Phi, psi and omega in degrees: 000139189296330181264005182295132180242115179257124181261114174274074185294341183232051183300338179252051180306136184280165180291348182271352183297132180257330181205153178237130178260116175271127187233125178262134183223137170250354181266355180260093176266185185300328182299325187243019179298318179295326177296316179294321177301318180295321178295318179298316179299318180294319179296316181295326178294326179279342185229074181304137179094353177248129177242149179244125175254110185270132175235123181243154175207149176295156186305321186290345178240353186300311187287332174295314178299312183298311182294323178296316182290323177294315180297329181277002180077022181231057183285156171291161177291323180216154181201169181263145174222143169272167184301319187295333181259349185301311185299323180297314181292321180294317182292336180271003177074023182274353187244150178265126178295147181268140177293151181303326180293342181270358187235083176289100193296328182281359179282328187247159169297134182307318181298322180292317181290316184292338179298338184246031169258146178217124181050049173069015177236143180273120182249347182210158174247131181292129179257335179212162172209161169212165181214180180241141182226176175264111173275143175217146181270106185295328180296317179292324176296316180298316182298324181273356180070034182253136177291149182292153177299146175235174180293345181269358181298149174236180182307317184298328178289323177298312182295321180297313179295319182298320181294326180284329180276331190301130177206074184303330180299331177261012181059041174241129179236154186290321188201157169223128175220119182304149175248090181202174187311314188290339172272319189295318183299327181281313181296327176300321178288327175298332180276000182091006178248229180143162178266120176243118183222102182208114181059236179270000181266100180241119179235095177241311183272084179234160179303319181294320181289329174295320178297323180295314181291325177297320177300320182289310188279335180295337177298328180270311192273331186248297181287334179057037177261001177237135186293146172281173176301319181295320179292329180284335176052039177083000179277131181294151182299325179295324179287327175299318179295314181298331178281357181079024184256000179235134175289319181220153178214130174268111184203177188271161182290351175290353179273357184305312183297316181297316183283349176296344180271000182295146179261026175222168179277137178214163177206186181228163174215157172302137185299130177297153180242181176264260175283342176203170179273155174202132182229159181290156172216108174249130182211151173240145181235160169253135183231164177251135180294144176299335182246032180298135178286332182231069188296318182295316179293322179296322178296318177300319180295318178298317178298318180298314182295328186274325194224000183285144176303327179298314181294314181301315181297319181294316181298316183290317182296327184262008182055035172283189179290153185286140171292147184270049183269148178285164180287356169292343175262037191302325181298332181283328181261001181304318179299327178291315181293335183280348180295144191288325184237129354282160184292323185268056180293341176303332182299332178299313182280326176300327182300331182294341178295337186244018187296134175235154183243153182281162172294142180234124179230170183301312180262065187298317184295323178293319177302311182296322179298315181298310183293320179298321179297319181287322177295321179297319179297321179292319181296323181278349179083010178280344171225150172286167175304317182295317180295318183296315182285327175296319178293318178299317179301310183295318183291321179289323176300317179296320179298318183289338179283342184287000000 
């Protein structure tokens, strides 16, 4: 691949080297290359005789490279997978199951660890995670005389606060929540439903899912507490929040650095639910290839990346992605919790209690395209909620029959 960057970190391998672990990564970009180099050096110091050869590629070309090398019989010893692609690789027999001794279960959040199980076997260890929370502008809440969000808030509390903050004439809106696949699968579970897509069993057009989509689109079409495309005038929702024009925003914790530049007070809360809570869970794992030449060494490297104090400290200090460690490992995540903004960083970890995962199918991109097209039609009002979900149901059923 033209952008593939191969780091010969050990071009001067010593005569004492016994094995080399080739590791493919898409999460190591130029910003964090020095961090990964430091982790490799620390691992090698702890494991004399094991060397790590790092190969990185950007996300958009990574899986093509990985699949090509596996098909050619030249897989890396270990590599990274996101949750959405994990099941496909596991079902194709490309991964080596991890021994129970390699998986200290109380080290990780159960949701993070279980995401990389397949047919009752653990195939990967989560190395990072992120989630989505409710950001809120404390200044706008104070001005409207509204109490700040708490972990007990529900949809009705969001709508009530949004209506009191909303002032479109002054280009201030109560809330913004995207209307797309990645929001809908989660909000559907908050409504007590969810997207089930497996073989001939497709459950999209259900009463609970209709309630979820109605909650999303009514903010724009009925309550008018969320800006339309015309009102946004091409400004991204994150920039509207940073400009002080949104009371609340449903977005990811990766926005912390950007919002640290805000000239108003803000904080976060666990995302409110409907009949129950449901929060996002995005995670990447390290796995060992089924055909790894150095499986034992590769397993040690995967364990190091997922759970070593050295890795956790490096990720937090460099604002890399968060390690997926449970709060029983609190001393390791204490530096993250101690950072000043936002004050309620505990909400990041509290959110994992309610983590839900999206449906994953072989033709994932086609599934997402179909649902996004129907959700967009509902948001724009060109289809009713009922029409959009009925159409999504029929189209996904047809896709699954092919």
